[in-house]
Each structure stands twice: as structure tokens, then as C-alpha cells.
C-alpha positions in Angstrom: 208.7 66.4 -33.8 212.2 65.2 -33.6 215.1 65.1 -36.0 214.7 62.8 -39.2 218.0 60.8 -39.5 219.0 59.0 -42.7 222.2 57.4 -43.7 223.9 61.0 -44.4 221.8 63.1 -43.4 219.7 64.7 -40.3 216.8 66.6 -40.9 216.2 69.2 -38.1 212.8 70.1 -37.4 213.2 74.2 -37.9 212.0 76.2 -34.9 211.0 79.7 -35.2 214.3 80.7 -33.8 216.0 78.7 -36.8 213.9 80.5 -38.9 214.7 83.8 -37.8 218.6 83.2 -38.1 218.2 82.2 -41.7 216.2 85.3 -42.5 218.6 87.1 -41.0 221.5 85.1 -42.6 223.3 84.6 -39.3 223.9 81.1 -37.7 223.8 80.6 -34.0 226.8 80.1 -32.1 229.0 77.0 -33.3 226.2 76.2 -36.2 228.0 75.3 -38.9 226.5 76.6 -43.0 227.9 75.4 -46.1 228.7 78.4 -48.2 225.7 79.6 -50.2 223.3 78.6 -47.6 220.9 80.1 -46.9 220.0 80.7 -50.4 217.0 82.9 -51.7 214.8 79.5 -51.7 215.9 78.7 -47.8 214.9 82.5 -47.0 211.5 82.3 -48.8 211.0 79.0 -46.9 211.7 80.2 -43.6 209.5 83.8 -44.3 206.8 81.3 -45.2 207.3 79.3 -41.6 207.3 82.2 -39.5 203.9 83.6 -41.4 202.3 80.0 -40.7 203.5 79.8 -37.2 201.9 83.6 -36.4 199.1 82.9 -38.4 197.9 79.1 -37.2 200.8 78.0 -35.0 203.8 75.6 -35.6 202.8 73.0 -38.4 204.4 70.5 -36.7 205.7 67.6 -38.7 204.7 69.2 -41.9 206.7 72.2 -41.1 210.5 73.0 -42.4 213.3 71.2 -41.9 217.1 71.9 -42.2 219.1 69.5 -44.0 222.2 68.7 -42.2 225.3 66.2 -43.1 225.2 64.0 -40.5 229.2 63.6 -40.6 229.6 67.4 -38.9 226.2 69.1 -39.0 227.1 71.5 -41.5 223.7 72.8 -42.9 223.5 72.1 -46.8 220.0 73.2 -47.6 216.2 72.8 -46.8 213.3 70.8 -47.2 209.9 70.6 -45.9 205.9 70.8 -46.4 203.9 74.1 -47.5 201.7 73.1 -44.6 199.6 70.8 -43.3 197.5 68.1 -45.2 194.4 69.5 -46.9 191.0 67.9 -46.6 192.0 65.1 -48.9 194.9 64.1 -47.2 197.1 66.0 -49.7 200.6 67.9 -48.7 202.6 69.7 -50.8 206.8 69.5 -50.7 209.8 71.5 -51.7 213.4 71.1 -51.3 216.8 72.9 -52.1 220.6 72.2 -51.6 223.6 74.6 -51.7 225.3 74.1 -55.3 228.5 72.4 -53.5 225.7 69.4 -51.9 224.0 68.8 -55.4 224.6 65.7 -57.5 225.4 63.4 -54.6 221.9 62.1 -54.0 221.4 64.2 -50.6 218.2 65.6 -52.4 216.5 62.3 -52.8 217.4 60.8 -49.3 216.0 64.0 -47.8 213.0 63.8 -49.9 212.5 59.8 -49.4 212.4 60.6 -45.3 209.8 63.4 -45.8 207.4 61.2 -48.2 207.9 58.2 -45.4 207.0 60.8 -42.7 204.1 62.2 -44.5 202.8 58.5 -44.9 203.4 58.0 -41.3 201.4 61.1 -40.3 198.2 60.5 -42.3 198.9 62.2 -45.7 197.5 60.4 -48.7 199.3 62.3 -51.7 202.3 64.2 -51.7 202.9 66.7 -54.6 205.7 68.9 -56.0 206.6 70.6 -59.0 209.8 71.9 -60.6 210.2 74.3 -64.0 210.4 72.3 -67.2 214.4 73.0 -67.3 214.8 71.9 -63.8 215.8 68.4 -64.8 218.1 67.3 -61.9 214.8 68.2 -59.7 212.7 66.1 -61.9 215.3 63.2 -61.2 215.3 63.7 -57.4 211.5 63.3 -57.1 211.5 60.2 -59.4 214.3 58.9 -57.3 212.6 59.5 -54.3 209.4 57.6 -55.5 207.3 60.4 -57.0 205.9 60.2 -60.6 205.1 62.6 -63.2 201.6 64.0 -62.8 201.2 66.5 -65.7 202.5 69.9 -66.8 201.7 73.6 -67.4 203.6 76.2 -69.6 205.9 76.6 -66.7 206.6 73.3 -64.4 206.1 69.7 -64.4 204.1 67.8 -61.5 204.9 64.9 -59.5 203.3 63.4 -57.1 202.9 59.9 -55.1 199.8 58.6 -53.2 198.7 55.9 -50.9 195.1 54.5 -50.8 193.1 56.3 -48.0 192.5 53.7 -45.1 195.9 51.7 -45.6 197.7 51.0 -42.7 200.5 53.3 -41.7 203.9 51.8 -42.4 206.1 50.3 -39.7 208.7 52.9 -38.6 211.7 52.9 -40.9 215.0 52.9 -40.0 216.2 55.7 -42.4 220.0 55.5 -41.2 220.3 52.5 -43.4 
């Protein structure tokens, strides 16, 4: 799986080496990490990715992606899938940015790229959730095209779905 390139971002597919460096908190060579990267959420996602790779192999396009600024390659967060599609074609996503990158539309831009990828890879539904008080994340998911799908005492759920059997969309130039 190659990098996903959008207008302002590059979503770099995480490798085992990338995940090990995130867990260790040490960038490789001349890699650029924004202040605060990786945070607890990125370390947790990197550990989950490493467990998945050890247990069932690389999840391919349904893995983790490091979110980098297209202009200079600085890592500002991460986004990805919690695993491959289940028997119903459903995948779950997650994402996070360092504080200095929030509020600029980067998370919605990254999430739109992942939604497109999920559809191109045959997923029929993408789910996500955010704590009730995380209104910014609610806005990210709705801005990317997801809709509220319920809530419980802790979180609000969001999803987007496509009818099964629909044709895969033409590849989209995400750089626009």
C-alpha cells in the first residue's frame, strides 16, 4: 500500500519499524516530528498495530497511517483502522493530532482520505466514536461525511455506509 496524498497531507502507511520508533519515542534519522508527537494515543495505536502484525500479519491498507504535512514531511499525528473489515464489511477508524495541528481541518482531510480508501478496498461501513465532551472530534467526523449513529453513557457513535454491491468509486485525486 502506498502513501495517500491529499492537498496538504501525506498519510504514510506505518511499518513495523515506524511503529517501534513511535513506541520508543525516537524518530529515525532526519525524520521530523512535531512537538508532542507521538502522544499516548499514537503509542497505543502503534502497540495495537505491532500486536496485529505479530498475531495475524500486516493488516495492509487497514492498518495505521502517520499523518505528515505535505510541505515538509513533519509528522503531526496518526489515523487508521482498528483492523480489517469484519464479515459485514465494517471497519472502525481512529485519528489524532498534536495540539498545534488541531483546528486547521487536517483531521477531516485525513479522515476523508481513509473513508475513500475503505470504500475502494470494499468496506461497506466505517464506524468511529468520540467522548461526549470531544465536540471537535464530532465536527471532524461530520465534516468528513460521517453521521451520528447513536450514543451511550460515555461516547457518541458516528458512521458512514455504502450499499453492498455498489461499484467501487473511481480513484480520487486527493491532492485537490
